[in-house]
C-alpha positions in Angstrom: 10.1 21.8 -13.1 7.9 18.7 -13.0 8.4 18.2 -16.8 12.1 18.5 -16.4 12.1 16.0 -13.5 10.0 13.5 -15.5 12.4 13.7 -18.4 15.2 12.6 -16.0 13.3 10.0 -14.0 11.1 8.4 -16.7 13.2 5.2 -16.6 12.4 4.9 -12.9 8.7 5.2 -13.6 9.0 2.6 -16.4 10.8 0.2 -14.2 8.3 0.8 -11.4 5.4 0.0 -13.8 7.0 -3.4 -14.5 7.5 -4.0 -10.8 3.9 -3.3 -10.0 2.6 -5.3 -12.9 4.5 -8.3 -11.5 3.5 -7.6 -7.9 -0.1 -7.2 -8.8 -0.1 -10.4 -10.8 1.9 -12.6 -8.3 -0.1 -11.4 -5.3 -3.5 -12.4 -6.6 -2.1 -15.5 -8.4 -0.6 -16.9 -5.2 -3.8 -16.3 -3.3 -5.9 -18.0 -6.0 -3.4 -20.9 -6.6 -3.1 -21.6 -2.8 -6.9 -22.0 -2.7 -6.8 -24.3 -5.8 -4.0 -26.4 -4.2 -6.2 -27.0 -1.2 -4.4 -24.9 1.4 -6.7 -23.9 4.3 -7.9 -20.3 4.6 -6.0 -19.8 7.8 -2.8 -21.1 6.1 -3.3 -18.8 3.1 -3.7 -16.0 5.6 -0.3 -16.7 7.0 1.2 -17.0 3.5 -0.2 -13.7 2.5 0.8 -12.1 5.8 4.4 -13.2 5.3 4.7 -10.6 2.5 4.1 -7.8 5.0 6.4 -9.3 7.6 9.1 -9.4 4.9 8.1 -5.9 3.9 8.9 -4.5 7.3 12.2 -6.3 7.4 13.2 -4.9 4.0 12.2 -1.4 5.0 14.6 -1.6 8.0 17.5 -3.4 6.5 17.7 -2.0 2.9 19.3 1.3 4.0 22.1 -0.7 5.7 22.6 -2.7 2.6 22.8 0.5 0.5 25.5 1.9 2.7 27.5 -1.3 2.2 27.4 -1.8 -1.6 25.4 1.0 -3.1 21.9 1.6 -4.6 22.4 -0.1 -8.0 23.8 -3.3 -6.7 21.2 -3.6 -4.0 18.3 -3.0 -6.5 19.7 -5.6 -8.9 20.1 -8.1 -6.1 16.6 -7.6 -4.7 14.8 -7.7 -8.0 16.7 -10.8 -9.0 15.9 -12.5 -5.6 12.2 -11.6 -6.0 12.1 -13.0 -9.5 13.8 -16.2 -8.4 11.4 -16.6 -5.4 8.4 -16.5 -7.7 9.9 -19.4 -9.7 10.6 -21.4 -6.6 6.9 -21.4 -6.0 6.4 -23.4 -9.1 9.0 -26.0 -8.0 7.9 -26.4 -4.4 4.1 -26.2 -4.0 3.9 -26.5 -0.2 2.6 -24.1 2.5 6.0 -23.8 4.2 7.9 -23.1 1.0 5.3 -20.5 -0.2 5.3 -18.8 3.2 9.1 -18.5 3.0 9.1 -17.2 -0.6 6.4 -14.6 0.2 8.5 -13.5 3.1 11.5 -13.0 0.7 9.3 -11.3 -1.9 8.0 -8.8 0.6 11.5 -8.1 1.8 12.7 -7.6 -1.8 9.8 -5.4 -2.9 10.2 -3.1 0.2 13.9 -2.7 -0.7 13.1 -1.8 -4.3 10.5 0.8 -3.2 13.1 2.4 -0.9 15.6 2.7 -3.7 13.3 3.9 -6.5 11.5 6.4 -4.2 14.8 7.7 -2.9 15.9 8.3 -6.5 12.7 10.2 -7.3 13.2 12.2 -4.1 16.7 13.2 -5.1 15.6 14.1 -8.7 12.8 16.5 -7.6 12.8 19.8 -5.6 10.4 21.0 -2.9 8.0 22.5 -5.4 7.7 19.4 -7.7 8.1 16.6 -5.1 4.4 16.4 -4.2 3.3 16.2 -7.9 6.1 13.6 -8.6 4.8 11.5 -5.6 1.3 11.7 -7.0 2.4 10.5 -10.4 4.4 7.7 -8.7 1.3 6.6 -6.9 -0.7 6.6 -10.1 1.9 4.4 -11.7 2.0 2.1 -8.7 -1.8 1.7 -8.3 -2.2 1.5 -12.1 0.4 -1.3 -12.3 -1.3 -3.2 -9.5 -4.7 -2.9 -11.1 -3.4 -3.9 -14.6 -1.6 -6.8 -13.1 -4.9 -8.4 -12.2 -5.9 -8.6 -15.8 -2.8 -10.6 -16.6 -4.4 -13.5 -14.8 -6.5 -14.0 -17.9 -3.6 -14.6 -20.3 -2.9 -18.2 -19.1 -4.4 -20.9 -16.9 -3.4 -20.0 -13.3 -3.5 -23.7 -12.4 -0.4 -24.1 -14.5 3.1 -22.5 -14.3 3.0 -19.9 -17.1 1.7 -17.0 -15.0 4.5 -17.5 -12.5 7.0 -17.3 -15.3 5.3 -14.1 -16.6 5.5 -12.5 -13.1 9.2 -13.4 -12.9 9.8 -12.0 -16.4 8.1 -8.7 -15.5 10.4 -8.3 -12.5 13.4 -9.0 -14.7 12.3 -6.4 -17.2 12.1 -3.9 -14.3 15.8 -4.1 -13.9 16.7 -2.7 -17.3 15.3 0.9 -17.2 16.3 1.5 -13.6 19.9 0.3 -14.0 20.5 2.5 -17.1 18.9 5.6 -15.4 21.2 8.7 -15.2 19.2 10.0 -12.2 21.4 10.8 -9.3 21.2 8.4 -6.3 19.9 9.9 -3.1 21.9 11.0 -0.2 21.5 9.1 3.1 19.4 10.7 5.8 19.5 9.6 9.4 16.0 9.4 10.9 15.1 9.4 14.6 12.2 7.1 15.3 9.2 8.4 17.1 7.5 5.8 19.3 3.9 4.7 18.7 2.8 6.0 22.2 4.1 9.5 21.6 2.6 9.7 18.1 -0.7 8.4 19.5 -0.7 11.2 22.1 -0.1 13.8 19.5 -2.6 12.5 16.8 -4.8 9.7 18.3 -7.4 9.9 15.5 -4.7 9.8 12.8 -2.9 6.8 14.4 -6.3 4.9 14.8 -7.2 5.6 11.1 -3.8 4.4 9.9 -3.7 1.3 12.0 -7.3 0.1 11.6 -7.5 0.9 7.9 -4.3 -1.0 7.3 -6.0 -4.1 8.7 -8.8 -3.8 6.2 -6.4 -3.1 3.3 -4.2 -6.1 4.2 -7.4 -8.3 4.4 -8.6 -7.1 1.0 -5.3 -7.2 -0.8 -4.3 -10.6 0.7 -7.6 -12.5 0.8 -9.8 -10.9 -1.8 -9.0 -13.6 -4.3 -9.7 -16.3 -1.7 -13.1 -14.8 -1.2 -13.7 -14.8 -4.9 -12.7 -18.5 -5.3 -14.9 -19.5 -2.4 -17.8 -17.5 -3.9 -17.5 -19.6 -7.1 -16.0 -16.9 -9.3 -13.8 -17.9 -12.3 -10.4 -16.4 -12.9 -11.8 -13.6 -15.1 -14.2 -12.5 -12.4 -11.5 -12.6 -9.7 -9.3 -10.4 -11.9 -12.1 -7.9 -12.4 -12.9 -8.0 -8.6 -9.3 -7.1 -7.6 -8.8 -4.6 -10.4 -11.9 -2.5 -9.6 -11.0 -2.5 -5.9 -7.5 -1.1 -6.7 -8.5 1.1 -9.6 -11.5 2.8 -7.9 -9.5 3.0 -4.7 -6.8 5.0 -6.5 -9.3 7.3 -8.2 -11.2 8.1 -5.0 -8.0 9.5 -3.3 -8.6 12.7 -5.1 -12.2 13.6 -4.2 -11.8 12.4 -0.6 -8.4 14.1 -0.3 -9.8 17.3 -1.7 -12.8 17.1 0.7 -10.4 16.5 3.6 -8.6 19.8 2.7 -11.9 21.7 3.0 -13.3 20.2 6.3 -12.1 18.4 9.4 -10.2 15.3 8.0 -11.6 13.2 10.8 -15.2 13.8 9.5 -14.1 12.4 6.1 -12.7 9.3 7.8 -15.9 8.8 9.7 -18.0 9.3 6.6 -15.9 7.0 4.5 -16.0 4.3 7.2 -19.8 4.6 7.6 -20.3 4.3 3.8 -18.0 1.3 3.8 -20.3 -0.4 6.4 -23.4 0.3 4.2 -21.6 -1.1 1.2 -20.6 -4.3 3.1 -24.2 -4.8 4.1 -25.3 -4.5 0.5 -22.6 -6.7 -0.8 -23.8 -9.5 1.6 -27.1 -9.5 -0.2 -26.3 -9.1 -3.9 -25.7 -11.9 -6.3 -22.0 -12.3 -6.8 -22.5 -12.5 -10.6 -24.4 -9.3 -10.8 -22.7 -6.2 -12.3 -23.7 -4.2 -9.2 -21.7 -6.5 -7.0 -18.4 -5.5 -8.8 -19.4 -1.8 -8.9 -20.1 -1.8 -5.2 -16.9 -3.7 -4.4 -15.0 -1.1 -6.3 -16.7 1.7 -4.3 -15.8 -0.2 -1.1 -12.1 0.1 -2.2 -12.8 3.7 -3.0 -13.8 4.3 0.6 -11.3 2.1 2.4 -8.0 2.8 0.5 -7.9 6.6 1.0 -8.5 6.4 4.7 -4.8 5.6 5.2 -3.7 8.7 3.3 -6.2 10.9 5.1 -5.0 9.5 8.4 -1.4 10.3 7.5 -2.3 13.8 6.5 -4.2 14.4 9.7 -1.2 13.1 11.7 1.2 15.4 9.9 -1.2 18.3 10.5 -0.5 17.9 14.3 3.2 17.4 14.0 5.9 20.0 14.1 8.1 20.2 11.0 11.1 18.7 12.8 8.9 15.7 13.9 7.6 14.7 10.5 10.6 12.7 9.2 11.0 10.7 12.4 7.2 10.0 12.6 7.3 8.5 9.1 9.0 5.4 10.3 6.4 4.9 13.0 3.6 5.4 10.5 5.1 2.7 8.2 5.4 0.4 11.3 1.7 0.9 12.1 0.7 0.1 8.6 2.9 -3.0 8.5 1.5 -4.3 11.8 -2.1 -3.7 10.7 -1.5 -5.2 7.3 0.1 -8.2 8.9 -2.9 -8.8 11.2 -5.4 -8.5 8.4 -4.9 -11.6 6.3 -4.1 -13.8 9.4 -7.3 -12.8 11.3 -9.6 -12.9 8.3 -8.2 -16.3 7.3 -9.2 -17.9 10.5 -12.6 -16.1 10.4 -13.3 -17.4 6.9 -12.3 -20.9 8.1 -14.7 -20.8 11.1 -17.7 -18.8 9.8 -17.5 -19.2 6.1 -17.4 -16.8 3.1 -20.1 -14.3 4.2 -18.0 -13.4 7.2 -15.6 -11.6 4.8 -17.9 -8.6 4.5 -19.1 -8.8 8.1 -15.4 -8.6 9.1 -14.7 -5.6 6.9 -17.9 -3.9 8.2 -16.9 -4.4 11.8 -13.4 -3.0 11.1 -15.0 0.2 9.6 -17.4 0.5 12.5 -14.5 0.4 14.9 -12.7 3.1 12.8 -15.7 5.4 12.8 -16.4 5.0 16.6 -12.7 5.7 17.6 -12.3 8.7 15.3 -15.8 10.1 16.2 -14.8 9.9 19.9 -11.7 12.0 19.3 -13.7 14.5 17.3 -15.5 15.3 20.5 -12.3 15.1 22.6 -10.1 17.4 20.5 -10.5 20.5 18.5 -9.9 20.3 14.7 -6.7 21.7 13.3 -7.2 25.3 12.1 -7.4 25.6 8.3 -4.2 27.8 8.1 -2.2 25.1 9.9 -3.6 22.2 7.8 -1.2 20.9 5.2 -2.3 20.0 1.7 -3.5 16.4 1.2 -1.3 14.1 -0.8 -1.6 10.4 -1.7 0.5 8.4 0.6 2.0 5.0 -0.2 2.9 2.4 2.3 6.6 2.4 2.0 9.0 4.3 4.3 10.9 6.4 1.8 7.9 7.9 0.0 6.2 8.7 3.3 9.3 10.5 4.3 9.5 12.3 1.0 6.5 14.5 1.8 7.7 15.0 5.4 11.2 16.1 4.3 9.7 18.5 1.7 7.3 20.1 4.2 10.2 20.4 6.7 12.4 22.1 4.1 9.7 24.4 3.0 8.9 25.4 6.6 12.6 26.1 7.2 12.9 28.2 4.1 9.8 30.2 5.2 11.4 30.9 8.6 14.6 32.0 6.9 12.7 34.4 4.7 11.0 35.9 7.7 14.3 36.5 9.4 15.5 38.4 6.3 
């Protein structure tokens, strides 16, 4: 079934690869160029945070837009707006204009994720949905990582890379718009509040929220750290690509381990290893090969914590609660990812570049302490009640995809029992 689904949805994956190439390029490019233009670290933090604020808005408003004019028109409009917003950043190089454009880009990318992921959901069944989601995340992370190397094709101090990012987003329109895959049906979701979700799965909520602060900091301000450390554009591209690439690869071993033992122990272990890596990275020469390898390992520890936190949260939810909880999970990620670049921007301004790893180390210490506390407060989920781990993205539709699938499978199982 997976092969049949891929035959129908390959245009969506191709379009998504162009989107993520453009997203990976423009995100790091804006961060580097803002530093080059003399923007303060705190202002860069606000500019990078604007993406996540727009992302939240796009996640909420896109379904309403789809109901009004349909999936194809909304996708075309959002991709075109994002492409234009990137070009505006060439024309108006000011903090205020870049903040507004990043806000718009975040809004547009969230909307395109909702549309593409909804199409993939409609084109797969309960048995293939998890594998399709895993392939989707491979394409997404692969595009983000590859986009970093595009920084090398031209001088980032000029305008060519902005044009390239805009062109990639325009290319993404073509395969998606000609796809024959059926558009998804609309599903009304009831939102579960943060307090209620925290009462049900406090360790999962803590893992999701605190890890999103670390992720937002590294995605948004990693290039700023590299510039301040004296790295050239090639080294910054390598720094960001190993962070994303190794982070994507480590989802599998850590996810597999979390299926075998208490997921909370995996979160604590990954957080503690992250603290050790941060302490080593503070001492190593930034031009040494080991620095880039350890930075990649840091991404390998930090990025999977979100997915493990989501899996642990779903372990403690009833099937009928999973879909409504997905909206709250996305909200938690958005808030945390918004706080990350802002807070680390001010810290870098006040305490200097070494505070980057100190900040990340403190974040992971907090994660480990909170989750360890709840390990002693609550029993682990029994193995027979624990769902299979899957890589989880940070957009609402794909988070809901797994929840809907599990809910449907549980319902089918109940029906079979009745027969």
